[in-house]
N, C-alpha and C positions, 0 to 999 in steps of 0.2 A: 504493500500500500504506500509506503514511503517513497518508493521509486516512482509510483504513479503521481503522487503529489508533486515531486520535483519536476516531473515531465510537464504537469499542468502549469506550473509556475512560469514556464517559458512562453506560454501563449495565453495567459489569463491576466487581463488588465486590472481586474478588481481585487478585492481582498480575499485571501485564503487564510482562514482562521482555524488553527489546530488546537487540540485540547490544552496544550501548554502555553498558549498565547494569553497575554494579559486581558484581552477583551473577550475571551471565550466565555467567562462566567456570565456576562450580560448577553452575549450574542446567542447563547444556547437556549435562552428562554423566550417563549412567546408570552402573550398577556396572561394566559390561563394555564400554562404548563411550562415546565423547565426540564427538557430532555438532556440526554448525554450523547449528542451526535458525534460521529467519528471525525466529521469535517463540516465546516460552515463556509459556504461560498457566497460572496456578495458581488455579483456581476456588475461591471461598469458599462458594458455594452451588450447588445444582442448576441454578438459573437461569443462573449463570455457565457451567456446562457446556454448556447449550443455546446460549448466545451464542458460546461457543468453537467448537462444531461448525458453527454457521451461518457464522461468520467463515471457517473453513477452506473450506467449500463455496463461499461467495461468491467467494473469491479463487482457487479452484481449486488450493489448496495441499495437498501431502501432509501426513498427520497421524500423529503418534505419541502413544500414550496411555501414561502412566507411573503405576504404583501404587507398588511398592517399587523398581523399576528393576533387578531381578535377572535379567532375561532374558539368557541367554547370547548370543543373536544380536544383542543391543542394540536390541530393539524399542522401548525407552523413549526413544529420541532419533532424530534424522534430520538430513539436510542440506538446508537451504533451505525446510523446511516449518514446520509448527506442532507444538509439543509441548504436550500438555495434561497437566499434572502434577497428580494428584489428592491431593497431600500436604496440602491444606487440608480434606479430607473424611475425618476420622479418628475420628468418634464411635463409641463402643461402648456400647450401651444394652440392658439386659435389659427387654424389652417385655412379657413374660408369664412371671411366675415359676413358675406352675404347670406350664406347658408347656415351660419352659426356652427360650423363644424370645428370640433376640438379634438386634438390628439393628446392622450394622457398616458404617461408611462405606467407600466404594470405595478410599480412599487409606490406610486403616489398615494397619499392619504386624502380623505375628503376635506380636511382643513386646508391642505395645500391647494386643492382644486378650487374650493369656494373663494379663497383669498385671491387666487390668480385670475379668476373669471370676473370677480366683482367690478374691477375697473372697466371692463368691457360691457357692463350691464347684462351679464349672462349668468346662468346657473344651470345645473343639471339636477334632475330629480334624484336625490341620493338618500343616504341614511340620516341619522341624527347625531352622529358622534364624529368629532374632528379626526381622531387618530385611527379610525377604521380605514382599512385599505380599500382602494378602488377595486382591486381584483376580486377579493373574497366576496365583497358585497354584491358586485355586479354579476358574477358568475352564478350566484344562487338566487338572485332576485333584485332586492333593493327596495325596501318599503320605508319611505321617509316622509318628510313634512309636506311634500307636494305630490304625493302619490295619486291622490284622487283626480288631480288636474293633469299631470304630466306622465302618469303611469309609473311602472317600475323603472328602476335604473336601467335594467337590461332592455326595456322597451325603447330606450333612446340610443341604443347601440347600433351603429350602422356598419362597423367594420372592426377588425382586430388583426394583430400579428401574433401568431401562435407558433411556438417551438414545440414540435411533437416528439414522440418517444424515439424516433430515428435521428433526432438532432437537426432536422430540417426546419426551415422557416416557412410558414404558410400564411399568406395574406387571405383572410376569409371575409365573406360578406354574402349578400344575397346572390351574387353572380359567381363568386369564387369560393369553392368548397362550401356550398350552401348547407350540406349535411353537417359539417363541423360548426358552421355558424349557428345553425339551429341548436346544436347540442350544447355549446358553451353558454347559451342564454337560458340558464337554469340548471344545467348539468354539473355545475361546480367545477372543480379542478381535475376532473376525470380524464381530460383529453389532451392536455398539454399545458405549457406555461405561456400565458398571455403576456407578452412583453410590452404591448401598447394597445390602447383602445381608441376608437374614433366614435365620438358621440355627437348627436345633434343637441346642442344646448338650446335653452329657451331664454328670451329676453326676460329680465326680472326687475322688480323694484324692491323697495323695502316691503316687509310683511308685517301684518298685525299678528303678534305672537305672545303667548303667555298662558297662565293657568287660572282657572276658575275653580274654587273649592267649595264643596258642600258638606254638610254633616254626614258622618257615617250612617246615622239613623235613617237618612233619606236615600240610601244606596239603591234600593229597588226602583223607586220612582225616577231617580236621576238616570240610572242606567237605561231603563226602558224608554224614557223620553229622549235621551241622547241617541239611542240607536234608531228610533222611529224618525227622528229629525234628520240624522245623517243619511238615511236611506233616500231622501229626496232633496237634500241640501245642495247648494251650489258646489260644483267641483272645485271651486276656488278654496273651499274649506276642507282641511284635513284635521283629524282629531284623535287623541289617545286618552283613554281613561286609566287611572291607576288607583288601585285599592290596597289597603293593608301595608302602606309604606312604613317600614320599620323605623325610619328616621323621623316619622311624624306621629308615632303612637300605635303602629301595628293595626290591630283590629279596630281601634278607636280612631285611626287616622282619617282625616277628611277624604272624601272622594275627590280626586284631582282630575279635572278635565282640561287637558292641554289642547290649545287650538292654534292653528296656523292658517291665516287667511292670506292667500297669494295675491296681494295687491295693496296699494297705498291710499286708496280712496276711503276716507273715514266713514262716509255714509254707507257705502256698499259693505264695508267691513262690519259696521254695526248691524246692518240688516241681516248679515250672515251669522253673526255671533250672538246677538241679543236673544234669539230663541233658546240658546243654551243657558244664558243667564237666568231665564225665567223658569228653569226646570226645578228649582228648589231655593233654599235659603242660602244665599251667597255669603260665605265666610271671608273670602278674599278673592281679589280679581286684579291681576297685575298685567293684563293684556295691554301691549303698547306697540308702537311702530318700531321695528328693529331691522337692521341690515341682515340679509340672508346669512352671511357668514357668522353672525352673532347668535343665531338660534341653534347652531350646532354646539353640543356640549363637549367638554374634554372627556376623554376616556382613559382609564388607567387600569392597572392590574389590581386585583383584590389584595388586601393585606396578607402577609404571610400566615399560613395556617387556615385561611378561609377557603372553603370549598363552595362551588356553585353547582346547582342542578337546575337546568332550564329545560322546559318542555313547551311545545307549541302545537296548535291545531287551528283549523279553519272552521268557520261557521257559515252556513248558507242562510238565506233570509227566513226560511220556514222554521229553523231551529233557534233563531235569536232569542225569543222570549224564554224558552226553557233554559238555555245556557246562561242568560243574564240573571235569572232567578237563582240558579245554583251558585254563580259567582258572587252575587250579593250576599247570599247566606254565608258562604265560606269566608269571604273577605272581611266580614264583621264578626267572625268567631275566633276563639283563641287558637294560636299556632297556625294561622293562615299563612300560606306562601304569599309572596308579593304577586299581585295580579295586574297584568297590563292587557288592555283591550284596544286594539288598533282598528280604526276604520279603513276599509280597503275600497272595494267597489269603484265607482267612477270610471276613470280612463282605463284602469286595470281590466275591468269587466267587458270592455268593448273590443278586446282582442280575443281571437278564437283560442280555445284551450290547447289546440295542437299547433299553434303558430310558433311557439317556442317550447323549450323543455320545462319551463315553469308552467304547470298545468292547472293551478288552482285559481282560475280566472273568475269563477262564479261566486266565490266567497264574498260575504259581506263584511265579516270580521275576522281578525286574527287574534287569538287569545294566547297569552304567554304566562306561565306560572314559574316562579323562581324561588328556590329555597337556598339560603346562604347561611354560613356559619362554620365553626370548627367541624371537622368530619364527624365526630360522635353526635353532634347536635343535628347535622343534616341527615345522618343515617337514622336517628331516632324519629325524625319527621317524615321519613320516606313512606312508611305505611299509610300515614294520613294523606299524603299527597297522592299516593296510588289510589286510595279510596275516592278522592275527588275526581281523578281521571276516569275511574270506573263509572262514576255518575255522569260524567260529561260524554263518555264514549258514544252513546246512542245518538247524540246530537251534534257531533263534530266529525271532521274528516281530514285526513292528511296531516302534514306537518311542514313547517318552514325550516329549511336547512340551516339558516343563519341563527335560529333560536332553538338549538338542540345541543345538549351536552353529550348525548349518547350517539353512537355511530354503528349500531348493530344492524343485522339484516332487517329486523322489524322497523327500525327507524328509516332505513333506505326505502322500504316498501311504502311507508307513509309519505315520504317526500315525493316519490315517483309512482303514480298509478301504473298499473300493469302494462298498458299500451305504451305509455311514455318510456317505461323501463326497457321494454323490448326494442324500441327504436334507438334508445341510447346505447344499448348493448351492441346493436349492429354498427353504430358509429365507433364504439370502443374497439371492436374487432378490427376495424379498418385502420385506425390511427394508433392504437395502443394494445396490440394483441397480447403482449406480455404483462399487461397491467402494471407498468412502471409507475403510473400515477394512481397509486392505491391509497395514499394518505389523505382520505376524504370520505364523504359518504359514498362509498365505493360502488360503482357499476362494474360488474365483472364482465370480461369479454367472452367467457364461455357460455 
C-alpha cells in the first residue's frame, strides 16, 4: 500500500493524508461519525478525483465520498478504506446570466453557494443548513425553504460531471447519459462522484422568514389548521412545524411554526402568513424580512458522546388528519422525540413520480422524528419511538434518505419503491457493476 501511495503522490495535486499526519484526526471525521480510514484524499482537480477512484479500485479498498459530511449514517468516512473529501472543489460560477445557469463544485456547501449567488440576485432551492454539502443534499432530494415554489434541489439540476467507477469523466444531462442523469436525481451517491453540478437558479429577493409559536395545549388545533391551510396556500409559502423541542421544554415546549415567504412585498406576505397567525394563541412571532443567505442556519456536529437516531416518512393528503393527531398526542407526552413536520406539495407534486429517482412526489408532508442523547438514554427511548412508528405505519409511506440514521435493506426499500429500485439497479449494473460506490443507501447491481 505504501508503494501505491508514493506512486499516487507523483500525479495527485491535492492533499494525501495518512494516519500519521497531523491533520488526520480532524480529517477522518464526518459530522456524525469518526472512522479510521487507511487514507484520506482531498482532490484539487477532477483529474485528482479520477486518480483517487482508480487508486481505490486498484487496491480493492472500500471508498467513502464526502461533500459536506452531514450524512446521519456517517457515509462520509469509513474504517480501513479510502475517503475522498471533495472540500477542494468548491467553485460557484454563474455561467449564463440570461438563463441563470450556475456551475457549482461537488464539494461546495450551501452557505458558500447562497453567499456567492446573492450579489447576482439569484438563489437555488436548497436545504436549510449552511454547512450541508451541495452533493449529498442534491443527490437525495433537497427539501428546503423554497421547496413548494421552486421544487426540490434536484428539480433545478440540468447537468452534472460524474466520475464513474472506471475512473472516466461523464458529462450527463437530458441528452447525454440520460439514464445516469435520471439516477443521480434521487439515487444518492450510488453511481459515481459528482465533481460539478449545473443548476438553473431563480431570481430572488429578501424573504419574510421566522417562527410563530403557540401553546403546546393547542397542538391538535394548530397542526390541523396548519396542514389544511398549506394544502391550498400560495406556493410562495413554505413551512415547518416543530414539537417537543428539548431546548424549549420538551413536551411542554410551544408548537413552533416556521414560515418562509419567497418575496419582499409586505402585503402579499401578510396575506400568506396571517392565516397561520390566526390558528391559535400566538406566544411569539419574530417573522421579518431577511436576506436569503441569512435564513440558513449553521450546522455542527453533536457534542461528544451524543448519539442521534433520525427517522422519516411521507404522508399523503388522505392520511394527514390521523398522522397529525398521533403526532400531537406524542409530542405533548413525556419522553417524546423531537418532531418536525415539513410541508412539501406545491412544485414538488407537479413533476411525475418517475421523472427522477426521487419518487415521493404525491406526498403532502414529510415527518421526521429524532431522539438524541448519550447512547444509554437513546437506547432506553428506542422502544417508545418504535411504538410511535408502529402507530404511524398504516398512515405513512416511504422515507427520505437525507433524514435517516439507518442504512439497512428495509431503509433502502422505503426510500426507493420497487419500480424505482429496479430501474436504479439497471443503471448501477451499467456504471458500477462492482458496487464500488457502496457507502450509501446502497442499490446493489445484482
